[in-house]
C-alpha positions in Angstrom: -0.1 -0.1 0.0 1.3 3.5 -0.8 0.6 6.9 0.4 1.6 10.3 -0.7 4.5 10.1 1.7 5.6 6.6 0.4 4.9 3.0 1.1 3.0 1.7 4.1 4.6 -1.3 5.8 3.3 -4.1 7.9 4.5 -4.7 11.4 6.2 -7.9 10.1 8.0 -5.9 7.4 9.2 -3.1 9.9 10.6 -5.9 12.2 12.6 -7.3 9.3 14.0 -3.9 8.4 14.9 -3.3 12.0 16.3 -6.7 12.5 13.9 -7.4 15.6 10.9 -9.6 16.6 7.5 -8.4 15.7 7.1 -7.5 19.3 9.5 -4.6 19.2 7.5 -2.5 16.6 4.2 -3.5 18.2 5.7 -2.0 21.4 6.6 1.2 19.7 3.2 1.5 18.3 1.4 0.8 21.8 3.8 3.3 23.5 2.9 5.8 20.7 6.7 6.2 20.0 6.1 6.1 16.2 3.4 7.3 13.8 1.2 4.7 12.5 -1.8 4.4 10.3 -4.9 2.3 11.1 -6.6 0.6 8.2 -9.6 -1.2 9.6 -8.2 -3.5 12.3 -4.7 -3.4 10.7 -2.0 -1.2 11.5 0.6 0.2 9.0 3.7 2.2 9.4 4.8 4.6 6.8 8.3 3.9 5.3 9.4 7.5 6.0 8.6 6.9 9.6 11.0 4.0 9.9 13.7 5.9 8.0 13.4 8.9 10.4 13.3 6.4 13.5 16.5 4.9 12.2 18.1 8.3 11.4 17.3 9.8 14.8 19.1 6.8 16.7 22.0 6.5 14.4 25.1 7.2 16.5 28.2 8.7 14.8 31.6 7.3 15.6 34.0 9.3 17.7 37.0 10.5 15.7 40.4 11.1 17.2 40.9 14.9 17.8 44.2 16.6 17.4 46.0 17.5 20.7 44.2 14.8 22.7 46.4 12.0 24.4 45.8 9.0 26.4 46.6 9.0 30.0 49.7 7.3 30.7 
């Protein structure tokens, strides 16, 4: 299913993308931590929401800074 903002994903598809069990995206939905769409009794998550969720939680590596040394 697609919307103006992209494709709507099932809970199973979101779990596969995140590499988790189905329980994790269901918990995100239950706790209202992600945006979702109700289609009748079914729940769908916009692909853009999952991309944003991943981007918000991506941690950048620490790079070595000039002038910093390890303690002896």
